[in-house]
SEDOLO-381092 format. One record per residue (C-alpha): z, y, x; residue number from 1. Coordinates in nm, 4 decimals. Each point is the difference from the previous one (the first is absolute). Example, Ala and Ser with C-alpha at 12.3 -4.5 7.8 and 13.67 -1.06 7.14 Angstrom:
BEGIN
z  y  x  k
0.7800  -0.4500  1.2300  1 $
-0.0660  0.3440  0.1370  2 $
***
This chain:
BEGIN
z  y  x  k
-0.9396  0.8295  4.1052  1 $
0.0016  -0.3452  -0.0173  2 $
0.2825  -0.2343  -0.0749  3 $
0.1865  -0.1605  0.2947  4 $
0.0151  -0.3332  -0.1349  5 $
-0.3838  -0.0308  -0.0967  6 $
-0.0684  -0.3105  0.1576  7 $
-0.4317  0.0545  0.0061  8 $
0.0410  0.3559  0.1568  9 $
0.1664  -0.1401  0.2973  10 $
-0.2153  -0.2892  0.0377  11 $
-0.2816  0.2286  0.0020  12 $
0.1293  0.2533  0.2351  13 $
0.0467  -0.3470  0.2408  14 $
-0.3403  -0.1349  -0.0592  15 $
-0.1466  0.3559  0.0719  16 $
0.1812  -0.0476  0.3894  17 $
-0.1233  -0.3488  0.0394  18 $
-0.3279  0.0259  -0.1933  19 $
-0.2702  0.0940  0.2512  20 $
0.1738  -0.3128  0.2619  21 $
-0.1077  -0.2459  -0.3104  22 $
-0.3236  0.1850  -0.0815  23 $
-0.0866  0.0023  0.3812  24 $
0.2008  -0.2587  0.2088  25 $
0.0275  0.0830  0.3906  26 $
-0.1644  -0.1953  0.2257  27 $
0.1972  -0.2901  0.1403  28 $
0.2801  0.1508  0.2602  29 $
0.0066  0.3196  -0.1602  30 $
0.1859  -0.0664  -0.3330  31 $
0.3218  0.1477  0.1647  32 $
-0.1440  0.3183  0.1480  33 $
-0.1410  0.0666  -0.3733  34 $
0.3857  -0.0889  -0.1170  35 $
0.1187  0.2574  0.2191  36 $
-0.2278  0.2781  -0.0683  37 $
0.0808  -0.0726  -0.3382  38 $
0.3671  0.0570  0.0497  39 $
-0.0557  0.3202  0.2303  40 $
-0.1422  0.1524  -0.2653  41 $
0.1787  0.2260  -0.2700  42 $
-0.0153  -0.0801  -0.3805  43 $
0.0727  0.2154  -0.3306  44 $
0.2826  -0.1710  -0.2046  45 $
-0.1121  -0.1389  -0.3050  46 $
0.3290  0.1867  -0.2127  47 $
0.0757  0.3069  0.1725  48 $
-0.3265  0.0715  0.2436  49 $
0.2152  0.0799  0.2981  50 $
-0.1673  -0.1357  0.3482  51 $
0.1396  -0.3657  0.1142  52 $
-0.1109  -0.2453  0.2098  53 $
0.0094  -0.3992  -0.0243  54 $
0.1453  -0.2134  0.2890  55 $
-0.2448  -0.2964  0.1693  56 $
0.1940  -0.2984  -0.1405  57 $
-0.0241  0.1509  -0.3508  58 $
-0.3629  0.0940  0.0116  59 $
-0.0762  -0.3886  0.1205  60 $
0.1737  -0.1554  -0.2480  61 $
-0.1555  0.1813  -0.2396  62 $
-0.3637  -0.0712  0.1481  63 $
0.1150  -0.3957  0.0193  64 $
0.1266  0.0188  -0.3551  65 $
-0.3317  0.1392  -0.1125  66 $
-0.2501  -0.2030  0.1840  67 $
0.1488  -0.3221  -0.1429  68 $
0.0134  0.0955  -0.3428  69 $
-0.3059  -0.0044  -0.2590  70 $
0.0987  0.3486  -0.1559  71 $
0.1612  0.2115  0.2862  72 $
0.1681  0.2795  -0.1800  73 $
0.2189  -0.2338  -0.2214  74 $
0.1222  -0.1599  0.2988  75 $
0.0757  0.3455  0.1596  76 $
0.2570  0.0786  -0.2961  77 $
0.3460  0.0144  0.0301  78 $
0.1966  -0.3549  -0.0645  79 $
0.2878  0.0137  -0.2271  80 $
0.3236  -0.0425  0.1546  81 $
0.0864  -0.3768  -0.0465  82 $
0.3337  0.1055  -0.1654  83 $
-0.1467  0.2325  -0.2308  84 $
0.1596  0.0394  -0.3674  85 $
0.3306  -0.2011  0.1647  86 $
0.3058  0.1828  -0.0657  87 $
0.1881  -0.0537  0.3282  88 $
0.2455  0.2674  -0.0511  89 $
0.1094  -0.1216  -0.3415  90 $
0.2109  -0.3399  0.0047  91 $
-0.0083  -0.2258  -0.2803  92 $
0.3657  0.1521  -0.1310  93 $
-0.1273  0.3112  0.0097  94 $
-0.3548  -0.0865  -0.1864  95 $
0.2504  -0.2309  -0.2542  96 $
0.2075  0.3016  -0.0674  97 $
-0.2759  0.2355  -0.0609  98 $
-0.1864  -0.2282  -0.2233  99 $
0.2800  -0.0478  -0.1996  100 $
0.1029  0.4034  -0.0276  101 $
-0.3465  0.0578  -0.0877  102 $
-0.0064  -0.2675  -0.3062  103 $
0.3237  0.1591  -0.1524  104 $
-0.1121  0.3192  0.0517  105 $
-0.3862  0.0678  0.0434  106 $
0.0314  0.3430  -0.1602  107 $
0.1709  0.1589  0.3600  108 $
-0.1831  0.1851  0.2406  109 $
-0.0922  -0.1733  0.2939  110 $
0.2702  0.2208  0.2069  111 $
0.2680  -0.0601  -0.2532  112 $
-0.0717  -0.3892  0.0874  113 $
0.0302  0.1229  0.3468  114 $
0.3424  0.1774  -0.0453  115 $
0.1605  -0.2990  -0.1387  116 $
-0.1412  -0.2333  0.2127  117 $
0.1683  0.1852  0.2857  118 $
0.3081  -0.0255  -0.1883  119 $
-0.0515  -0.4127  -0.0467  120 $
-0.0505  -0.0434  0.3650  121 $
0.2544  0.2047  0.0950  122 $
0.2381  -0.2182  -0.1948  123 $
-0.1240  -0.3238  0.2095  124 $
0.1023  -0.0566  0.3736  125 $
-0.2630  -0.2821  0.0988  126 $
-0.2985  0.2002  -0.0089  127 $
-0.2173  0.1341  0.2162  128 $
-0.0697  0.3907  -0.0248  129 $
-0.1844  0.1312  -0.2901  130 $
-0.3777  0.0905  -0.0325  131 $
-0.0885  0.3687  -0.0550  132 $
-0.0951  0.1232  -0.3229  133 $
-0.3870  -0.0267  0.0676  134 $
0.0387  -0.3387  0.1237  135 $
0.1796  -0.0617  -0.3800  136 $
-0.2762  0.2111  -0.1864  137 $
-0.2881  -0.1726  0.1787  138 $
0.1507  -0.3644  -0.0611  139 $
0.0504  0.0978  -0.4124  140 $
-0.3715  0.1723  -0.0033  141 $
-0.1379  -0.2905  0.1425  142 $
0.1656  -0.2379  -0.2712  143 $
-0.0960  0.2124  -0.2781  144 $
0.3191  0.1700  -0.1128  145 $
-0.0612  0.2916  -0.1697  146 $
0.2408  0.2166  -0.1302  147 $
0.0232  -0.0991  -0.3998  148 $
0.1668  0.2431  -0.2397  149 $
0.1815  -0.1922  -0.2470  150 $
-0.0397  0.0846  -0.3688  151 $
0.1264  0.3115  -0.1514  152 $
0.0999  -0.2189  -0.3074  153 $
0.2159  -0.3291  0.0492  154 $
-0.1695  -0.1885  -0.2610  155 $
-0.1267  -0.3474  0.0165  156 $
-0.3766  0.1608  -0.1248  157 $
0.0501  0.2253  0.3237  158 $
0.1318  -0.2996  0.2555  159 $
-0.3019  -0.1670  -0.1128  160 $
-0.2721  0.2318  0.0713  161 $
0.1264  0.1172  0.3281  162 $
0.0060  -0.4153  0.0778  163 $
-0.3411  -0.0334  -0.1156  164 $
-0.0962  0.3095  0.2307  165 $
0.1396  -0.1724  0.2783  166 $
-0.2129  -0.3493  -0.0412  167 $
-0.2786  0.1365  -0.1428  168 $
-0.2522  0.2154  0.1910  169 $
-0.1236  0.3407  -0.1500  170 $
-0.3753  0.0814  0.0151  171 $
-0.2144  0.2913  -0.0872  172 $
-0.2410  -0.0432  -0.2979  173 $
-0.2701  0.1662  -0.1652  174 $
-0.1976  -0.0597  -0.3128  175 $
-0.3893  -0.0217  0.0384  176 $
-0.0718  0.2386  -0.3352  177 $
0.0571  0.3135  -0.0929  178 $
0.2268  -0.0019  -0.3165  179 $
0.0813  -0.3626  0.0840  180 $
0.3981  0.0968  0.0901  181 $
0.1842  0.3248  -0.0863  182 $
0.3060  0.0880  0.1638  183 $
0.3079  0.1793  -0.1943  184 $
0.3060  0.1379  0.1250  185 $
0.2730  0.2588  -0.0372  186 $
0.1286  0.2159  0.3245  187 $
0.3229  0.2202  0.0089  188 $
-0.1236  0.3459  0.0925  189 $
0.1535  0.2042  0.2994  190 $
-0.0126  0.2936  -0.1586  191 $
0.2619  0.1273  -0.2614  192 $
-0.2152  0.2249  -0.2628  193 $
0.1517  0.2407  -0.2811  194 $
-0.0577  -0.1005  -0.3719  195 $
-0.0846  0.2573  -0.2932  196 $
0.4203  -0.0610  -0.0780  197 $
0.0909  0.1558  0.3088  198 $
0.1009  -0.3812  0.1288  199 $
-0.0992  -0.1508  0.3799  200 $
-0.1489  -0.3413  -0.0511  201 $
-0.1270  -0.2354  0.2699  202 $
-0.3571  -0.0657  -0.1545  203 $
-0.2092  -0.3472  0.0080  204 $
-0.2971  -0.0574  0.0969  205 $
-0.2634  -0.2604  -0.1926  206 $
-0.2658  -0.1398  0.1650  207 $
-0.3096  -0.2361  -0.0754  208 $
-0.2017  -0.1142  0.3094  209 $
-0.3198  -0.1974  0.0135  210 $
0.0776  -0.3017  0.1942  211 $
-0.3653  -0.0109  0.1862  212 $
-0.1042  0.3982  0.0739  213 $
0.3979  0.1450  -0.0081  214 $
-0.1249  0.2227  -0.2457  215 $
0.2607  0.1612  -0.1802  216 $
-0.0685  -0.0096  -0.3824  217 $
0.2497  0.1752  -0.1240  218 $
0.3213  0.1539  0.1312  219 $
0.2306  0.2204  -0.1756  220 $
0.3810  0.1144  0.0914  221 $
0.2522  -0.0627  -0.3246  222 $
0.3377  0.0891  -0.0435  223 $
0.1334  -0.3556  -0.1019  224 $
-0.1317  -0.3658  0.0402  225 $
-0.0295  -0.1334  -0.3506  226 $
-0.2678  -0.2424  -0.1670  227 $
-0.1371  0.3277  -0.1642  228 $
-0.0678  0.1620  0.3214  229 $
-0.1846  -0.3264  0.1124  230 $
-0.1950  -0.0167  -0.3054  231 $
-0.0910  0.3540  0.0487  232 $
-0.0909  -0.0180  0.3600  233 $
-0.2024  -0.2986  -0.0612  234 $
-0.2151  0.1473  -0.2729  235 $
-0.1055  0.2763  0.2012  236 $
-0.1320  -0.2401  0.2745  237 $
-0.1878  -0.2273  -0.2553  238 $
-0.1225  0.2774  -0.1442  239 $
-0.1510  0.1608  0.3378  240 $
-0.1003  -0.3617  0.1544  241 $
-0.0155  -0.2699  -0.2640  242 $
0.1710  -0.3360  -0.0257  243 $
0.1117  -0.1602  0.3135  244 $
-0.0002  -0.3805  -0.0170  245 $
0.3729  -0.0497  0.1441  246 $
0.2852  0.2196  0.0481  247 $
0.2526  -0.0393  0.2537  248 $
0.3775  0.1500  -0.0544  249 $
0.3476  -0.0524  0.1056  250 $
0.2756  -0.1429  -0.2362  251 $
0.1709  0.3388  -0.1206  252 $
0.0738  0.0497  -0.3661  253 $
-0.3146  0.1957  -0.1023  254 $
-0.2025  -0.2984  0.1410  255 $
0.1792  -0.2746  -0.1893  256 $
-0.0264  0.1907  -0.3237  257 $
-0.1375  -0.1330  -0.3265  258 $
-0.2351  0.2733  -0.0678  259 $
-0.1345  -0.0390  0.3544  260 $
-0.0333  -0.3321  0.0086  261 $
-0.1515  -0.0165  -0.3697  262 $
-0.2717  0.3039  0.1301  263 $
-0.1208  -0.1821  0.2727  264 $
-0.0296  -0.3139  -0.1737  265 $
-0.2117  0.1664  -0.2861  266 $
-0.2120  0.1941  0.3125  267 $
-0.0707  -0.3553  0.1408  268 $
0.1919  0.1104  0.3447  269 $
0.1248  -0.2521  0.2008  270 $
0.3816  0.1150  0.0791  271 $
0.0849  -0.1122  0.3259  272 $
0.3710  0.0947  0.0765  273 $
0.1318  -0.0197  0.3568  274 $
0.2732  -0.2690  0.0992  275 $
0.3388  0.1308  -0.0453  276 $
0.1480  0.1840  0.3015  277 $
-0.3606  0.0164  0.1605  278 $
-0.1487  0.3247  0.0470  279 $
-0.2140  -0.0984  0.2785  280 $
-0.2316  -0.1645  -0.2400  281 $
-0.1227  0.3420  -0.1104  282 $
0.0108  0.1649  0.3482  283 $
-0.3419  0.2169  -0.0571  284 $
0.2299  0.2242  -0.2283  285 $
0.2545  -0.0062  0.2605  286 $
-0.2227  0.1781  0.2198  287 $
-0.1303  0.2169  -0.2262  288 $
0.3825  0.1753  -0.0739  289 $
-0.0210  -0.0042  0.3816  290 $
-0.3244  0.2099  0.0210  291 $
0.1456  0.2217  -0.2854  292 $
0.2988  0.0928  0.1357  293 $
-0.1432  0.0048  0.3664  294 $
-0.2803  0.3043  -0.1055  295 $
0.0496  0.1177  -0.3657  296 $
0.3887  0.0329  -0.0167  297 $
0.0453  0.1159  0.3349  298 $
-0.2566  0.2842  -0.1030  299 $
0.2758  0.0862  -0.2769  300 $
0.2888  0.0279  0.2231  301 $
0.0003  0.4017  -0.0458  302 $
-0.1142  0.0330  -0.3667  303 $
0.3545  0.0478  -0.1980  304 $
-0.0941  0.0780  -0.3596  305 $
-0.1419  -0.3343  -0.0236  306 $
-0.0525  -0.1184  -0.3646  307 $
-0.0811  -0.3438  -0.1294  308 $
-0.3718  0.1496  -0.1373  309 $
-0.0442  0.1941  0.3699  310 $
0.0941  -0.3434  0.1529  311 $
-0.3002  -0.1860  -0.2477  312 $
-0.2473  0.2524  0.0778  313 $
0.0424  0.0075  0.3724  314 $
0.0353  -0.4002  0.0408  315 $
-0.3299  -0.0478  -0.2280  316 $
-0.2000  0.2680  0.2347  317 $
0.1475  -0.2032  0.3151  318 $
-0.1281  -0.3432  -0.0896  319 $
-0.3476  0.1385  -0.1142  320 $
-0.0681  0.2742  0.2930  321 $
0.1699  -0.1756  0.2877  322 $
0.0924  -0.3817  -0.0861  323 $
-0.3314  -0.1222  -0.1505  324 $
-0.2036  0.1533  0.2623  325 $
0.2189  -0.1063  0.2968  326 $
-0.1427  -0.2489  0.1733  327 $
0.2423  -0.3281  -0.0433  328 $
0.0635  -0.1937  0.3590  329 $
0.0218  -0.3416  -0.1812  330 $
-0.3594  0.0654  -0.2015  331 $
-0.1686  0.1742  0.2751  332 $
-0.1163  0.2302  -0.2734  333 $
0.1462  0.2554  -0.2898  334 $
0.1741  -0.1530  -0.2932  335 $
-0.2812  0.2125  -0.2206  336 $
-0.2723  -0.1343  0.2316  337 $
0.0867  -0.3928  -0.0514  338 $
0.0956  0.0561  -0.3703  339 $
-0.3360  0.1188  -0.0683  340 $
-0.2378  -0.2350  0.2306  341 $
0.1837  -0.3206  -0.0852  342 $
-0.0695  -0.2520  -0.2629  343 $
0.2711  0.0054  -0.3151  344 $
0.1237  -0.2293  -0.2854  345 $
0.1713  0.3132  -0.2094  346 $
-0.0713  0.0149  -0.3522  347 $
-0.0438  0.3053  -0.2745  348 $
0.3259  0.1420  -0.0953  349 $
0.0515  0.0139  -0.3902  350 $
0.0896  0.3225  -0.1763  351 $
0.3012  0.1832  0.0110  352 $
0.1285  -0.1311  -0.3230  353 $
-0.0546  -0.3779  0.0695  354 $
0.1731  0.0599  0.3381  355 $
0.3167  0.1358  -0.2159  356 $
-0.0347  -0.2956  -0.2431  357 $
0.0044  -0.2316  0.3096  358 $
0.2916  0.0642  0.2122  359 $
0.2537  -0.0634  -0.3847  360 $
0.2101  -0.2983  -0.0211  361 $
0.0849  -0.2343  -0.2665  362 $
0.3258  -0.0808  -0.1857  363 $
0.0545  -0.1536  -0.3055  364 $
0.2863  0.1233  -0.2566  365 $
0.1166  -0.1001  -0.3277  366 $
-0.0944  0.1647  -0.3196  367 $
0.2902  0.1487  -0.1781  368 $
-0.0707  -0.1215  -0.3755  369 $
0.2096  0.2798  -0.1627  370 $
-0.2207  0.2742  0.0932  371 $
-0.3105  -0.1430  0.1874  372 $
0.0778  0.1220  0.3287  373 $
0.1128  -0.1295  0.4075  374 $
0.1374  0.1489  0.2618  375 $
-0.1410  0.1031  0.3020  376 $
0.1659  0.2084  0.3277  377 $
0.2470  0.1232  -0.2545  378 $
-0.2050  0.1077  -0.2596  379 $
-0.1093  -0.1382  -0.3595  380 $
-0.4113  -0.0661  -0.0311  381 $
-0.1237  -0.0488  -0.4236  382 $
-0.2478  -0.3485  0.0010  383 $
-0.2469  0.0531  -0.2879  384 $
0.0866  -0.1871  -0.3082  385 $
-0.2493  -0.2462  0.0301  386 $
0.1599  -0.1790  0.3130  387 $
0.3633  0.0158  -0.1635  388 $
-0.0623  -0.3744  0.0043  389 $
0.0351  -0.0476  0.3513  390 $
0.3419  -0.0804  0.1046  391 $
-0.0964  0.1076  0.4020  392 $
-0.2369  0.2583  0.0906  393 $
-0.1533  0.0567  0.3312  394 $
-0.0072  0.3131  0.1170  395 $
-0.1911  0.1750  0.3130  396 $
0.0837  0.3039  0.1830  397 $
0.0950  0.2058  0.2927  398 $
0.3628  0.0744  0.0451  399 $
-0.0616  0.3460  0.0592  400 $
-0.2720  0.0725  -0.2493  401 $
0.1679  -0.0476  -0.3598  402 $
-0.2653  0.1785  -0.1451  403 $
-0.2930  -0.2906  0.0445  404 $
0.1670  -0.3427  -0.1250  405 $
-0.2056  -0.2539  -0.1991  406 $
0.0477  -0.3095  -0.1633  407 $
-0.1695  -0.2839  0.1297  408 $
-0.1289  -0.3703  -0.1004  409 $
0.2285  -0.1887  0.2312  410 $
-0.2956  -0.3301  -0.0133  411 $
-0.2751  0.2638  0.0962  412 $
0.1300  0.2894  0.1432  413 $
-0.2095  0.2362  -0.2345  414 $
0.1568  0.3038  -0.1225  415 $
0.0600  0.0075  -0.3673  416 $
0.1357  0.3142  -0.0641  417 $
0.1752  0.3104  0.1803  418 $
0.4191  0.0669  -0.1002  419 $
0.1617  0.3162  -0.0524  420 $
0.3662  0.0986  0.0453  421 $
0.2040  -0.0143  -0.3568  422 $
0.0031  0.3315  -0.1281  423 $
0.3070  0.0087  -0.2654  424 $
-0.0630  0.3645  -0.0371  425 $
-0.3274  -0.0587  -0.1724  426 $
0.1576  -0.3056  -0.1814  427 $
0.2421  0.2172  -0.1603  428 $
-0.2232  0.1589  -0.2514  429 $
-0.0069  -0.3034  -0.2060  430 $
-0.3410  -0.0644  -0.0310  431 $
-0.0686  -0.3785  0.0886  432 $
-0.3585  -0.1970  0.0491  433 $
-0.0998  -0.2815  -0.1986  434 $
0.0677  -0.3031  0.1724  435 $
-0.3032  -0.1861  0.1428  436 $
-0.0729  -0.3509  0.0055  437 $
0.1432  -0.1753  0.3227  438 $
-0.3268  -0.0802  0.2158  439 $
0.0770  -0.3753  -0.0387  440 $
-0.0032  -0.0350  -0.3679  441 $
-0.3625  0.0756  -0.1195  442 $
0.0700  -0.2570  -0.3281  443 $
-0.0099  0.1778  -0.2860  444 $
0.3037  -0.0381  -0.2366  445 $
0.0036  -0.2870  -0.2932  446 $
0.0784  0.1109  -0.3821  447 $
0.2806  -0.1804  -0.0906  448 $
0.0186  -0.1133  -0.3843  449 $
0.4134  -0.1153  0.0061  450 $
-0.1421  -0.2646  -0.2302  451 $
0.0035  -0.3120  0.2745  452 $
0.2970  -0.1524  0.2117  453 $
-0.0290  0.0056  0.3787  454 $
-0.1431  -0.3313  0.1003  455 $
0.3096  -0.1749  0.1625  456 $
0.1943  0.0489  -0.3458  457 $
-0.3169  -0.1101  -0.2364  458 $
0.0798  -0.3077  0.2280  459 $
0.3965  -0.0373  -0.0114  460 $
-0.0796  0.0265  -0.4022  461 $
-0.2767  -0.2494  -0.0046  462 $
0.2224  -0.2567  0.2386  463 $
0.3245  0.0555  -0.2052  464 $
-0.1937  -0.0750  -0.3536  465 $
-0.1501  -0.3249  0.1311  466 $
0.3628  -0.1315  0.0476  467 $
0.0392  0.0010  -0.3937  468 $
0.3384  0.1544  0.0532  469 $
0.0910  0.3224  -0.2313  470 $
0.0619  0.3257  0.1690  471 $
0.3868  -0.0549  0.1294  472 $
0.1872  0.2822  -0.1954  473 $
0.1168  0.1095  -0.3593  474 $
-0.1222  0.2791  -0.1672  475 $
0.2110  0.2479  -0.1595  476 $
0.0357  -0.1259  -0.4055  477 $
-0.2188  0.2861  -0.1752  478 $
0.1760  0.1920  -0.2314  479 $
-0.0847  0.1137  -0.3638  480 $
-0.0920  0.3332  0.0777  481 $
-0.2045  -0.0890  0.2918  482 $
-0.2347  -0.1938  -0.2433  483 $
***
């Protein structure tokens, strides 16, 4: 059914009535009879299809409007009212009060604004009756006064983000190539799962999505949101699909960890965090969460014995068998089809051991001279004797894996040697290794004869002798027994 306010449909209906008169004008003196004949006919209403008749005066007005115009259909359109857009039912005082109220409380609903406006109006005595709720709602919509929910955290950063959202427009975007940009985010699940220890937990879903194709590079449910979990999931995504050019995340603690930043830098992946308190920049992930909750999690409503492993199994199957093969309305294709047919800028992923070594942070520690160790995460690590001359050492490690700790060159980042924890039990047997020469000491030792004085002391003796003064001391007289 057509809309009642469609101007073209009404104009075409009117033109269909008087069009025959324009195509074949009646002879002189017979125009009135032709118009009366049209007025006597029954016409189908353009909106609801009912039978209607049009008066002689109306048809006559339409005829002269169309005959004088170069474009008759446009001339037969409904003309907007002269007071269109004006709010005659709202006085200047009411508009001023509503404007001030909205500026103070932009998070209120229209109904709440109207209820407060009614209370304010009742306290006034010299104002006309207040307009209806519908009038107030249309007035606010015309001004673009939408409900703006206040930030959950009243911090300067949250307030600045809310102000930026009000002042700057929000537009959808998409990169041009596969692997040009990935999105990463955590999602709090809506179902609890039972762990092996018998505890109920609410798992979190970590997902990596390609921006251009919407393909899910990897997703997995975890019990916690940590940097170890983030690196674990990202490593699997990289091994499946290769290295992207950029990765967009929020500003969570796991995304700001040193290991994560170091790994992205080592793999030449540009980290593009979203602006603080601006989750709409990662809206593609938010849309995917809605799809996942509406389809996958809805099908798991009747499953009672749900474990983390079982949840991961069904999630992987749902992504591959439904999501990747289901037509995406915005792409007009399936994510898998677009992924396989679009141009990509990805790179080959390195080996698993290289990925493991990439996601580690570098810290500086003091070397303890007494036993040649340094402290790291509450443990003491042995430093080889050839590096005992270093007052400070640079150590590269991941906080969740102390089995792979390396001593590195701070200038080049090259790994010098692995470091291992101090084994006090093994050192208790009394056996000791021979001290190796320090790395900086490459000059062979010079043998000393004990015959020559140091250069400075010899210079003092020569200068003192040049004065001609005897040594300023009296020797003890020699005894006969000494002779």
